[in-house]
N, C-alpha and C positions, 0 to 999 in steps of 0.2 A: 633590390635590382636582382634578376633572376640568378641562381646559384646552376652549378651543372647538373644535368639532368640526370635523374635517378634512372628514369624510363622515358619515352620519347613523349612529347609534349606539341601540341599546334605551335606555340611560340618557340619551341624547341627546333621544329623542322624550320620555320621561319628564318633563324639566324643562324643555321648552317647555309642556308641560300646566301642570304647578308654576307658572311665572311667570304665567300666564293665569289661573290659577282653584285656588289654593292652598288655599281654603276647601272647593270641590266635594267632594262622596262619590267616591272611589275605589276601594277595595277590600271586598266583603263576603265574611263567613265563611259558609258554608252554615250555615243555622239547626240541625241536627241534629248540629253540630261536639262537643257535649259526649260523644254517644254515640260518636264516631269516634276521637278524643282524649284525652277526658277533659277538654277547656279550653272555657272557655265563646266563643262566636262574637263576632269583632272586625269592627268597621266603622271605616274609616280614612277620612279626606281625605284629598288629596294632599300637603297640607303633614306631616300625622302620618305616612304613607308614607314621607315623604322624610326624617323625623327616624330613624325606622327603619333606612332603609335605611343613611344615613349611619353610624349606630351598629354594624351589622351590617359594614359596610365595616371600620371601624376595627379592629373587633376580629379581622379576617382580616389585617391589616396588623401588629397588633400580636402576632401569632399566628405574624408569621414568613413568611407566604407570599408568595412573590416574585411579580413581575409577570408574566404569561403560565403562574403554574403552574395546574394541572386541579384541581377540588375539585369530586367527587362527590356529587349531591344526589339522596337518595329521601326525597322528603315526599307528603304526600296532597295533595287538591286543595285547598287551604287557603291564607289569605293567606300566611303564611310561607314559601310554594314561591315565591309572586311575588315578596316583599321579598327572598329570599336569592338569587335569581336576578340581580335588578336590583343588589343590593350587591355579588355576586361581582365584577359589569361594574365597576361604580364604582370597586371595589379591583384592577381590572386582571388578573381573574382568569378562567379559561376555564372552563364548567359542563359536566361529564360528567352527561348524565341517567340514572339507574338507575332502572328501573319499579319501583312498589311491591312488586309479587310476586314479584321476584327475590330469591334466598334467596343463603346464604352462598359456596357454589360459582358462582352467576352475578357475585355481586357481587365475590369476590377475581378472578376471571378477568375484569372489567372494569377494576377499579384496577389489574392489573398491566400490561394492555395497554395505557391511557392515561398510566401514569406519574403518577397523582394523588398531590397532595400533603396533601388533607384529605377528611374524610366530611362531610357533614352529613344529619341523619336526625331523626325526630321517637320519644320518647320508645315510645309504642304508635300502633300504627294498627290499628284494628279487633279491639283485644286481643292483636294480634302485639307482643311486644317487638322492635320494630328497632333499638332502642340496644342491645339485646346483641348481634343480626345484624351490626350495622357494628362493634362492637368485633371480634367476633371474625373478621370479613373482613380488617379494618385487620391486624389480629394475622398475616396472612398475605400482605399487600401490603407488601413491602418499602419503597415510596415514602412510603407517608402517614405525616407526620407530624405530624398535629391530628386531631382528633377531637371531634365538636361537636352537638349536639343540641337541639331544642325538647322542653318540656314536664316534669314532674317524675319523680322517683326515676330522673334519670341515673346508671349504672354511675361505678363510681370511674375518674377520668381521661378522662371525656368532659367536657367545657368546657357549659356553660349559655348559649345564646344567647338566652331568655329575659331573664337576666340583662344579657346583652350590650346587649340594645335598651334598656333603662333608664337604663343607665351613659355619665353624659357623658365624651365621651374627646375630646381635641384632635387624635388622630393625625391624619396627614393624609400622603399622598403624590400626586405631580403624574402623572396619567394621561392619556396623548391619547387621547382619544377618536377612535378611526380606524374607520370602519365596515369597512374592509377588511381588519381582523383579527382573528383564531379570536375566535368567541365561545361554541360551545357544541359539544357532541361527543354525539352519540345513537349506539343502537346497532342493527344490523340483522341480521338471520339470513339467509343466501343458502346456494348450496348447497357454497360453502367453507368454510361455518361463520360464526362470529361475527365482526363486519365493523364497525369504528369508525368513523365516517362525521361529520367533521368539518364546521363551516359558519362563514360570519363573519356580522356584524351585517349585510351587505348582503343576502346570503343568506337569513336571517331575514327582513328586511324584503320582499324580494321574495315570499316564501310568503305572507305576512300581506298583502300589498297585492293577488295572484292572488284570496283569497277575497273581502277587504274589498270591493274594487270587482266583482268577481261578481255578488257578493250585495245590492249596493247598499244597505249600509248606513249609516245614516243619521251625521252629525258628533255627537257628543255621545249617542250610543247607550248604552241599559243592557243590557248585554250577561248573560245567561245561560250560564254555561259547564258543561255536567256531562259533557265528555271530559277523562278523565284526560291532564295535560300533560307525560306523562314520554316523550314522542317527539316529533318535529320537527312531524307537522300536528298532535299536542295542544297544541304550543305555540304555534305561527302562529293557531291559531283560538282562542285566550284571550288570552293576553298582547298577541300583537301585534295582535289586534283591537281590544283597548282601548287601544293606545297610538296607534294610528292613526285610532280616534273621537274619544279624548279624552273618553270619559264613562266610565262605570261599570263595572264588572266584578264580575259576585257570581257565585259559587263553588257546584257541588254536586259532592260526592264521591259518585261513582256506586254505586247508583243505589237511590232511594228516591220511587218516583212521588209518594205523595201530598205529600212533604216537598217534592220541586220544584215541583209546582203551586202550594202555600202560597207558597214562596218567589219565584215569579215575580211570582204578584199582591201580594205584600207590596214588592217593589221596583219594580214597573210595568215590567218587562222589556220591552222590544219586540225583543230578537233573543235567538232560543236555539240554543246549539251542544250537539250531541250525535251518538251514532253512530246514524245514518241507520237501520238496522232498527228502532231503540228510538225515534225518532221519527216514523215512519211508526206504529208501533205505537199512540201517544199518539193520532195521528189517529185511527185506526181504533174507540178508545173515546172520542173524542168530549173527549178533555181540550183540544184547542185551544178549543173554545167556553167552557171555566172560566177562559180565560186572556185575557181580550180586549183586554189590550195589547199583545199578540204580532202582529209584524207581519213577522219574518221569522226562517226557520227554517233553517239550516245542518247537513244533515247529512251526516255522515263517514261514507264507508264503506271497511272494510280489507277488504272483498270484491268491489271494483268491478265485478268479473264478473258481480255480480248486479242490477246498476243498471238493466240494459235490463230485465226481467223485473220489476222492482219492482213495487209497488202505486202506485196514482193515488194522488195530493194532492189533497184534497178540501177543505182549512181557506180558505174564502173570504177569510178578514181577513189570511192571513198566506200570504208565499210561500216556497217549496222550493229551496233550492238544494244542487244534490249534489255532494259532493267527493269527487273519485277519489283514493284513497291508496295508495301503491305501496311499501309497506315506508318505508324512508327516504331511498328514492330522490328522491322530490317528489309534487306533488300539482297536479290541477288543479280548477277547478270549473266547473259548468253548471247558471245557475240556470233552472228550470224555465218552461215558457210559463204560460198562464193556463190551459190545461186540465190541467194539474198533471200531465203526463206526463214522461218523460227526453227531454233534448234529442239529437238523434244529434250527435256528435262526429268531427269533421273531423279527417283527418292534416294536418300541416303548421304552422305558426304560429299562434298564437292570443293575442290580445289581451283586456285584463281591463277593462271587458266584453267578452265576446266577440260579442256579436252586434251591437255598435257600430263600424265602421269605421274605421280611421284610431289606436285607442287602443295604447296602448302594449304592446308585447309580453310577456306573461306567463312563455311557455315554447313549446316546439314539441314534438308527438309525430310518431313517425315509426317503421316497420315495419323492424325487422334481416333480413338474411339469412336468420335463422333461425325467422324467423315468429313473433316476441316482439315487443313494445311497448318502446319506449325514449324517454327524456324527456333534453332539454337545455334549457337558458335559466339566467336569472340566480338560480334558487333552487337548481340542481343542481350537487353536487360531482363534476363527470365523474371525477376522480383517484381518488375512494374506492371506486370499483368497475371500475376498471381492471383488465384480465385481468394475471397473475402474468407477468412478464418472465421471457423463456426462461433458462436456465441458464448461466453464466458457459463460454465456451470451445464454445458453440452454433456450427455451421458455417453453419447458415442466419440470415441480416438478421431481426432481428425485427419485424413487420408494423408500421406506424405507429399510435398509441394510437386509438383510436377515439373522435370530439368529443361523444359521446352517453353514456347508462348504460342498461345493457338492465335494465329492472324484471323479467326473465323471464316476465310474463305473456303467455300463448299468445294471437295478436290475427290478426285477417284484415280486409279491407276487402270490404265489402257489393258485390256485383256493380251493383246499382242504383241504391243511392243514392250509392258511394263512401266511407261513412262508417266507423269503425272499430268492430270489433266485438271487444269481449275475450270471451275464451273460457273459459280457466281459469286457476287460479295457477301460481306456479312449481312446477316439477316436484319433488316430493320435498320441499315446506315445507308444514306444516299450520299454522294461525292458530286458536288456540283463547282465546276473550275478548280478540282482542287481541296476544297474545303467540305470537309464531313460533318453531317449533322443527323440528328435521329430521327427518322421519316415520320415518327408518331409527332415529334414539334410542326409538322406541317400542319397538321390540324388544329395545334395550338394557336399557331401565327392565323389562320384561317379565322379562327373565331373573333380574333381581333380588327378585323377587317371589312366586319359589318354583313349584314343579311344578304345571302346571295353572292358571297366571295367565294373564291375557288381557289386555291394555290394547290400544284402538283409538281413532281418531277416526271419529265419525260426522257428517256432515253436519246442521246448525243453521241455521235460518232466523235466529235474532238473533245468535248467536254465530262464522259460519262455520262450526266445526267446535266438538263437544263429545268429550270422554274419556269412555270408558265403558268400565268394569276389572271383571275377577271375580278372585277371589282364593280359593284351600282354606282360607287362613288370611288374615281381614282385618286382624289387630291386626299381624300379621308385613310385610302388604302397605302400610299405613300408615307402620311404621318405616322399611321400604324408599325411599317415596316422601321421606321427609322427611330419609334420610342421603342421599337424592342431593342436596339443594337445591331442591326442586320448591317451586313456592309450596303453602299449605296447600288451597285449595281442590282440587288435583289429589290430595294427599292424604288428602280425604274420599273419593278416588273408590270406596274399598273400606269406608266405613259403609254406605251404602245401595246396593252393588255399582255405581253411576252416577253421573256429576256432568255437570254444565254450567258449562261454564268460562267 
C-alpha cells in the first residue's frame, strides 16, 4: 500500500479527494462508448474508482511487475484510461503513453525504446482490433512479459482487466509516493527521430497547474475533456485538471459534436477541454449558446503559430483560454481578455495566472541563438531534449548543455511591442491530426505505393495538415500503408484519393 507522501503524486491527489468526498461523482464515460468499444458507459464515484484502482494495482503486482517497471498503455478516452494510469502509479509503475492510432511498427519501437514490461489495451476501438495489435507488438518486444486488456473476445494469452477489477485481492506492496520519481513517458518526433520524454509526478502537476490556474477553473469543476490523453498535454488537460479541481471528469472520445453537446448538458459541465480549432468552430455555429452551463473553454493548439491569426471568441457566458502546445516539450496558457482576442505573449518568466503580479512561476519562454522558441521551467525535462554528446576521443571539449529545451518553432520579437511571434513549426516535421512525423517519411512511403503514386501534406484549418494521396492502384496503396504500420485514417487515403487526418 502507498506510504505517506514525501511530495505530491497523482495518486496522492486522488486520495485527498477520496478522503473528503468518497460518494461524489468522479468519472463519467462517453455517452457513445458502446459504439466506440462495444461496452456500456460507466459512472463511478471516488469510492468506486478507488476500489477499481486498487484491484488493477493488485493485478499488476500479482503479474510480477516490479517497482519502476514501465507499462505501455494504449486506450481510448474512457474511464479505463484514468483508472489504469492511477493503478499503475499505485503499484509503483511508470506509464508509457501509446497514442491510439499507432500501429505495430510504432508500438514495437516505443516498447523496445522504453524496455516496457507490460502493455494494456482495449479489445476493440472504433472497430479496430487493438488486442491483436498489442499481441503482435509484444511478440517483437523482447522485454514484454505481460499483456492485458479490457473488453471481450480477448486473444489467448491476454489477461482480462475487467475480470481483475471485479476480483477481490489482498495483494499489496509498500510504495513510497514520491513526486520526484518518474511517473510518465510520452513520445515526441524531432528532427532526430522518435524521442522518449520522461516526466516525474511534479513535472505533470506543474503542467496541470499552469492550465488550471491560468483558466481560472473553479474548485469542484465539472470538466468535459474532448482531447485524447495520449500525450503530456492531453493528460494534463484532463486527468490533472480533474485532480486539481477535485470535481468530476466527463470524457468524450473525439469527435461527435452532437454527442458532445448532449453530454455537456446532461452533466451540467462548466469546463470544456478540446482542440482549439474545433472549439472555435463550435463557437462559430453557436453551439455554446445551447450549453448554458459552460463557463470555461480551454482550447489546445497543436499548431501554436496559428493562434495570433485565429478567430475571435464571441461567446459571452464562457471565457476562452489558449493553450500553446510544443510537441512533448511543454506548454503554456493565456486566457483571452473580454474582447475574445488572443493576448500577446512576452518573453521571460510567466506566472499562473500570467496577468497577476507575484504569482508562482509556471515557466519561461526565450529565443535561442538560432531564432527558435525555447522553454524551461518545472514542467520541462531539459535532459530529454539535450543535444547528443560528441564521440569519444573528440579533440574539442563539449559545450555545456543548455538549461532549456528547444521547441524548434521559429519565433521572433515584435519590434513595437516586444511580444513573441511564433512564425512556423519545426522544419521537416508535419503534424496530421495531432500526430507528428518527419516530412521526409512521405517520400519513403510514396515509394512503396507503386509507380506514379503521390503522398503529400496540405495545410488544413482544423488539423494542421491533411494527407492527400493518389495511386494508380488504390488497393495496393492501402495494403502498402497498412504494412508500414500507419494508422487506418492514412490507409484510407486511397479510397477517395484524399484524406483528412
